[in-house]
N, C-alpha and C positions, 0 to 999 in steps of 0.2 A: 076337861072332858076329852076323851079319846074319840077321834073321828076316823081313824084308820083302822081297817080290819083286813087281814090277809086274805080272807075268803072273798072279799069284795074286789080285790085287785084283778084287773084285766090281764090275762096271759095272752100277750100279743107281741109279735116281733115289730119293732119300730125301726125306721130308716134313719140313716145319717144324712146330713147334707153335704154335698160335693160341690165344690167350686167349679164353675162352668169351664174355666180355662184348664183345669186339671182333667176334664172329661172329654171336652169337645176340642178338636184340632180343626180340620178343614172338611171333614166327611159330613154329609148331610144325615146319614143314618146315626152318627154319634150325637148330633144335636137332638134328634127326635128321641134317642134313648134317654138322654139326660133329662128332657122335658118330662118324659113318661115317669121317670124315677122321682122327679120332684113333685109330680102330681100326687104320687103315693105319699110323699112327706106332707104335703098340704092335707091330705086326707087323715094322716095320723094326728096332726094338730086339731083338726076338726073333731075327730073322735074323742080326744081328751077334753076338749072344750065342751062337748055335749054330754059328758058324764055327769052324774049327780054329784052332790057335794062330797058324800062319803066315798063314793066309788072313785072320784077323782083323786082325793088325798090318799086312799088306799093303793091306787095304782101308782101314784107318784113315789110313795114311800117303799112299797114292796117290789115294784118292777123297775129295776134300775135303768132299763133301756127306754123308759117312757120320756125322760128328758134328755135323751141323748141327741135327738134331732135339734132341740133348742140350743144345746151347748155347742154342737158343731156349726150350727148357723152363726152364732154370735162370734165364734172364732174365725170362721171363714168368709164372713159377710163383708161386702164392700160399703163402708160408711158413705154418707153424702159427699164428703170431701175427696173420696177415692172412687167415685162412681165410674170414672174412666177406665178402672181396672176390669170392668165387665165387658163382655162382647156387645157391641152396639147393634144388637139384633132385636127386632120387635118382640118376637116369640120369647126370646130368652128373658128380656127385661119384664115382660108381662108376668111370666111365672115367678120371676124373682121378687117383683113387688108384692105378689100375693103371699109368698112365703114370709116376706118381711112383716106384712100386716098381721098374719096370724101368729108369727112368733112373739110379737109384742103382747098380743092378747093372751097368749099362754102365760108370759111372764107376769102380766097384770093379774091373772087369776091365782097364780102361785103366791103373790104378795098380798092377796085379799083374804082376811080372816073371817069375814061374815058376808054372806049373800042374802040372807033374809033372816027372819026371826027363828025359823026352824033349823037353818043351816048356819051355825055360829060356833066360833071358838075364839078364845082370848088371843090377843096379838102376841103376848109373851109366849103362849104355848105354840102358836104357829112359828114364830121365828126360832124358838128352840128346836122345833120339828125340822125346820129348813137347815139349821146349822148342824144339828147332830147327824143328819143323813146327807150332809154335804151337797144339798141340792142347789143352794145359792152360795156363792163364794165371792170374795173380793175381786179376783181377776174377772169374773163374769159381770160384776158391777162396772169395771173399767170399760168392758165391751159394750155394756148397755149405754154408758154415757157417750161413748164414741159414736154409736149408731143412732140412738134416740134422744140424745142430750138436748138438742135444740128443738126437737118436734114436740116432746112430751115433757118439758122441763118442770112445769108446775106439779104434774102428778109424780115425777121422780123425786122431787124435793120432800113430798109427803111420805113416800115410801122409805126414803133414805133416813129421815129423821126418826121415823117409827123403828126401823131396823136397829140403828145404833142406840136407841133409847132402851128397846126391849131386850136386846141381847148384847151385853157388854163385850163378849168374846170377839165380836166383830172388830172392835177397836184394836185388840191385840193382833188379830190377823192383818188389820190395816197397817200397823207399825211394821210387821214382817214384810208385807208387800212393798212398802216404801224402801225398806232396806234392799230388798231384791231389785227394785227398780234402779236404785243407785248402783248396784253391782252391775246390772245390765248396761247402763249408760257407760260405766267405766270400760267394760269389755268391748262395747260397741265402739267407743272412741279409739281404743287401740286397734281395733280391726279396720276402721276406716283409714287411720293413718298408714297402716300397712298396705291395705289395698290400693290406695291412691298413689302412694310413693313407690312401692315395690311390686306391684301387681302386673307388670308388663314384661316379665322376663321370659324368654324363649317363646315368643309368640310373633306371628306375622302382623302386618299392619291392619289387615281386615279383621283378624281375630281380636286384636287390641281394641279396635273401634267398637265392635259388637259387645265385648266384655265390659268396656268402660261405660257404654251407654246403659247396659242392664244393671251395672253396679251402682251408677249414680241414680238411676231411677229408683232402685231398691232403698238406697240411703235416704233419698228425699221422701219417699212414701213412708218409711219408718219414722222419720223425724215428724212428719205431719200427723201421722196417726197417734204416735205417743204424745205429742203436745196437745192434740185435741182431747185425747182421753183424760189426761191429768187436769187440764184446764176445765173441761166440762164437769168433772168430778168435784173440783173445788168451787165451781160456780153453783152446782146443785146442792153441795153440802159444805158450806163455808167453814163450819167448825172443824173439818179435817185439816185446815191450813195449820193449826196448832202442831198437829202430828208431823206434817211435812216439815215445818220450821224446826222442830226438835230433832229430827233426823238429819238436818243440814242438807235437805234436797236443794234449797236455793243456791248453796254454795257449789254443788255438783253441777247443777244446770248452768251456772255462770262459767265454771271451768269447761264444761263441754261446749258451750257456745263459743267461748273464747278460742278454743282449739279447732273446732270443726268448721266454723263459718269460713275462715280464709281458705282452708283446704278445698271445701266443696266449691266455693265461688271460683277459685283458681282453676279447678278441674273443669267447671262448666264453661268458664270463658275459653279455656284451651280447645274444648270440643265444639265451641260455637253453637251451644244449645241453651243460652240464657233465656231466650224468648220462650222456649218450650217450658222451662222449669221455673221461671221467674215468679209466678203467681204462688206456686206451692211453697217455694223458699221464703218469700215474703211472709205468707201466712204462718209458716213454722216459726219464724223469728219472732213475729208478734205474740204468738201464743206462748212461747218460752219466756219471753219478757213478762207476759201477763201472769204466768204461774208465780215467778218471783215476787211480782207486785202483790199477788194475793197472799203470799206468805208474809210479806213485810207489813201490810196494812192490818193484819190481825194479830200483831204482836201484843197489843194491849190486853187481849183475851187471855194471854198466858200469864200475866202478872196482875196481881190483885192488890199490890201495895200502892205506894205513892206514884204519882204520875212521872216523877223524876226517874224512877226505875224503868219505866216504859221507855222514856226518851233515851236513857243509857243503853238500854237493850237495842233499840233501833239504830243508834249511832255506831254501836259496836258491829251490828250486822252490815251496815254501810261500809265501815272500815275494812271489813273482811272481803267485801266485793271489790275494792279499789284495786286489787291486784290483777283483775281481769279487764284490761283496757277495752277490748272490742265489746264486751258485754255492757260495761259501765257507759260507754259512749252512746250505744243505742238505747239503753234504758233511759239515759238523761234526755235524749231527743224525744222519746215517746211519752215519758212520765214526768220530766222536769224535776229530776232529783234535787237540783239546786234550790229550787223553790220550796220543796219539802223541808230541806235543812234549815232554811231561813225562817220558815213558819215555826218550826221547833224552837228556834233560837229566840224568836220574839216571845213565844208563850212560856218558855222555861229558862229563865235567866239564872237559875241556881247552878247550873253546869258551867264549868269554865269555859270562856269564850275563845280561848286558844284552840280548844278542840273543834269548835265549829269553824274557825278560821282555817285550820289544818284540812278539814274536809272539803271546804269550798275551794281552797287553793288547789288541792289535789284534783278535783273535778275540773277546774279551769285548765290545769296543765294536761289532763287527759283529753279534754275536748278540743284543745287549741290545734293540734295537728289535723284532726278530722275537719275542724271548721275551716282551716286554711285550704285543705284538699277540696272541700266543698266549693269554696270560693273561686278556687282555680278552675274546677270543672265548670262552674257557672260561666266564668269569663270565657272559657273555651267554647262552651255552647253558644254564648252570645256572638263571639267572633265567627263561629261557624255559621251562625244564622246570618250575620252581617255579610259574610263572604258569599253565602248562597244567594242573598237577595242582590248583592252587587253583580254577581255572575248573571243572574236573571236579566237585570237591567242592561248589562253589557250585550247579552244575547239579543234582547229586543232591539237595542240601538243598532247592532250589526245588521240585523235583519231589515231594518228601515234603510240603512245605508245601502245595502245590496239592492233594495227595490229602487232607489234613485239611480244607482250606478248601472242598472240594467238599461236605462234610457240615456244616462248622461255619464258614459264611462270616463270622460276626460276630466271629470272633477275629482279632486282628492278627498279621501275620507274625512280628514279634519275639517275641510270647508263645508262638506255635506252635514257634518255634526253641528257646526255653528248654525247652519240654516235650519236644521231640524229644531234645535233648541229655540230659535227665534220664532218659529211657526208652531210651536206646542207639539212637536213630534208628528206633524202632518206631512207624510211623504208626498202625497198628491199635490199639496199646495206648494211645496218646494219645487217640484218639477214644473208646475205652471209658471211660477215666478221666474225661474231661471230661463225657461223657454221664451217667455215674454220680455226678458231682459228688464224686469221691473224690481230688482232687488234694492232694498233701502241702502242708505249709506253706511249703516252699521255693519252690513255684510260685504259691501264692496271694498271695504279697506282690507279685507283679508285676501291672501293669495288663494287662487282657485285650486293650486296644486298642493295645498296644505295637507300634510300627512296627519293621521289620527294620533292624537296625543292623550295620555291619561290626565286625569285631574290633578294628580300630584305634580306632573311635569309642568302644567300650566301655572300652578300657584307657588312652587318652590323657588323659582328664580324671581328676580326683581323687575323683570320685564316680560312682556307678552310676545312670544316669538311668532305668533300668528299674524301680527299686524305688518303690513308692508313696511320694509326698511328697518325693521326691528327697532322701533322707537322705544327708548327707555322711559319707564314710569317714574323713575327717580335717579337723579344723578348720583354716581357713586361718590364723587368728591364732596358733595354736600352732606351725604351721610357721614363720611369720615371726619369732616370738619365740625360736626355737631358735638359739642362738649357739655351739653346741658346736664348730662348724668352726673357731672362732678358736683354741681350744686346740690343735687339730691343725696349724694353720698357723704358730703362734708360733715353734716351733724352727726353722723354715725361714727366717723373716724375721730372726730373731736373728743369723743368720750375716752378714747385711748391715748389722747395727746399725740396723735399722729395724723397730720392733715397736710395737704398740699397748700403752699403759701406762694404769693407772687413776689417779685423783686422789690416792690415798694414796701410790702409787709416786711420783708427781710431787713430793709434799711431801717425801718422803724424799730425793729427788735434789737439792732446793734448800733448804738449811738456813740461809741467810744471815738476819741480823736485819733488822728494818724500818728504813728510812733516814728519820728525822724532821728532817732539816736544814731543809727548807723548809716545815714545818708553821706557823711563826709569821708567815710572809710573808703579808700580806693581798692578795688578788687582787681588783682593782677591776673590776667588770663594766662594760663600755662601755654608755653610754646609747644607745638606739635613735635613729637619725638621722631628721630630718624626711623625709617622702616627697618634698616639693618639692625639697629639696636634693639628693636622689638623681638627679634629672633633670640632663641635661648642659645647659650654659648656652645661651642663644639665640645663634645665629650669623647674621650679616648675609650675604646672598648676595654672591658675589664679583663679580658684575657691577655691583651698586649700589655697592660699595666703590670700583671703578675710576672710576665716573662721579663719585663724590664727590671722589676725588683730582684728577681733571681739573678739576672746578670750582674746587677750592681753588687749583690753580696759576693758573687764569685770573683769580681774584679777586686774588691776590697780585700778578700782573703789572699789573693796573689800578691796584692800590693803591700799589705801589712805584715805578711808572713805569719799571720796568727790564725789558729784554728778556732773559728767561730761557727757553730752548728746552725744549720738553716732551720728556722722555726717551721713546724708543721709540714716538714718535708716528707712526702710519701713516695717511695721509689715505685717504678712501674711493676717490678717483680721482686721477690726476696732473693737474697743472696744464697746460692746453692750451698756454700760451706756452712752457713748458719742452719740451714735445713738438715744437712747430714749430721751435724753435731747434735741437734735436738732429738733426732730419731735415735741416735746412739745412746744418749742419756735415758730415753724412754725404754729402750731394749734392756739396758743394764739393770734398770729398776725392776722390770718385770722378772728378770732371772733371779734377782735376789730374793724376791717375794716367793717365787717357786721353790727355792732352796730351803727357805725357812719353814715352809709348810711340810716339807719332806723330813725334817728333823724330829725325833721322838721327844715326847713331853718330858719334863723334869719329874723325877720320882718324888714320892712323898717325903722321903728322908731329906732330899735336897731342898724341898719346899719348906720344910719346917725349919731349916737352917736359916732361912731369911724370912722374917715376919712380913716384910712388905709384900713378897711374892705370894704368900699365903693369903693375905687379905685380898690381893688383886685376883687371885684364882677364885676365891669364894665370891667375890662380887660378880666376876664374869659368869660363874656357874649360876648364881641366883638370877641373873638377868636373862640367861639363855636356857633356863631349865624348861621353859615351855616348848622349845624346839626339839627336845630330845624325846625318846619313846618311853620314858619311865612314868607309867600310869599308876604303879603301885607305890608311890612315895608315902601315901598317907598309911597304908597297911604296914609297910616296912618300918615306919617311925613308931607305929603302935606296938609292933613286936619287939622293937628295941627297948621301948619304955617298960613293957612288961617283964623283960629279962633284966631290968635294972641297969641297962647300959648308960642311961643318963637320967 
């Protein structure tokens, strides 16, 4: 039954919602102007709500501006988790809360198919009407979940279930919106990486600080709002998790989380703004983990076959997530992924155990560095607390010592410390006992000029230096002579057949008789050699020996009258006569070669007379033909062959 009629539609101009920060700066008149405009917007909402059933639906269908105020408010509104984005002004917050209230009432009437028995239409007809006229869309549902998801959860669950049941086309739109969300996350991830790493070029330090603060704040607000919208949507309509899982949104969130978390925290730490953004960052991380959890726990709704297929699908999803260490570590801490895998392993033993072992071992290796880091941070915190408490105790002790030294300046700090410890840190009692000279013997044994020493200095040595005369608590010689540790270590080394034995034990091990075979042999002690004989013999220099040999040969030659050549004799310089003779021979050879080149070659007739000369000429010509300029040898041979010359 048609409930809309164009004649019943209200012809009225409806206002848009304007965010206060876009309209109000610091001027008071701007604030009053914005409040006045928003009052007109509230009046528009009231006008639509006060219309009759047919007039309302006729106006909504035929006057496209009627829902413009609602759409713009849902787009520009500040959700509860981003309420700090509004000016903290009482008048502004009052009118904003009024708009927020009437906006939800208008959305509630848009999704109500029957008001009474007279004003009624079927839910299918209503949702077809809303879908065909694009009055309610999937992006609007995300905004509704972000703003009213926690306040009106039960009512929204009924509306969402009815919408997706009555109009199946909304499911197709939901798939497209998930794909668009994945694309936006990818682009936003690239933008964050560029802005954080390369967004500080050609700017002053003041501009960089302001720009970075605004950039980080926008990034964190976007993360928080996006995670709240998707998480509330899945919480209100859990069946949508199957669509999110099929479109692999959980993998995109894991990749986004793994890449963005270190960058954002690094930037926040560098700006020293962790305290300001810590709550929002923590909430964003928890919500992103919750979205992936909602996708994984609803895997059984996708598979209607055996439970083994469900477990296979779950293990496959976990295996895909293992490549993102940052995400897997935080997910395991919040939801104990190891426990889930072990639970599936116990209930489904049909799957190979090596697959479970692989996943468990991978999780252990991923979480190990983070566990060690947490342990290290915990130890550092404990050490810091211990150091802080020690510093406080030292400050109190120094204050008490100063109180005593104000009246008794001749006393040493160490002696006053001993007295304070004896009298339970009561400085007045210490002063009275010192003035009355009534100190006990436990304190009189200390030197009154004793300096202040730390606890480590008192206990590290083997004696107490504060006692007069420096009496040792334990003699050093007694400590060195104590060999009782040998008896304790003997059983251990006996296992390796290596132990310390005494002389008596050694005699018992070796019972052989004494060998007296060589006792009667006399041993002659060598006489000591003369010191002069120990020196090496005199050696004649090699040069003198050669000269002597040459002289001996010369003497023998003159004596025997025989020409005997001197072996390996090299004169100091060559004989000039031999040099001139060698040069003359070289010159004659050169002249003969030059005269031979100038003679004409033998004629062919003379060559044919001698066969050997012809063969020689042919061989020379064949070998040297590459060096001549005859490049037409092949063409000439072909011409000769054609003419029958050969």
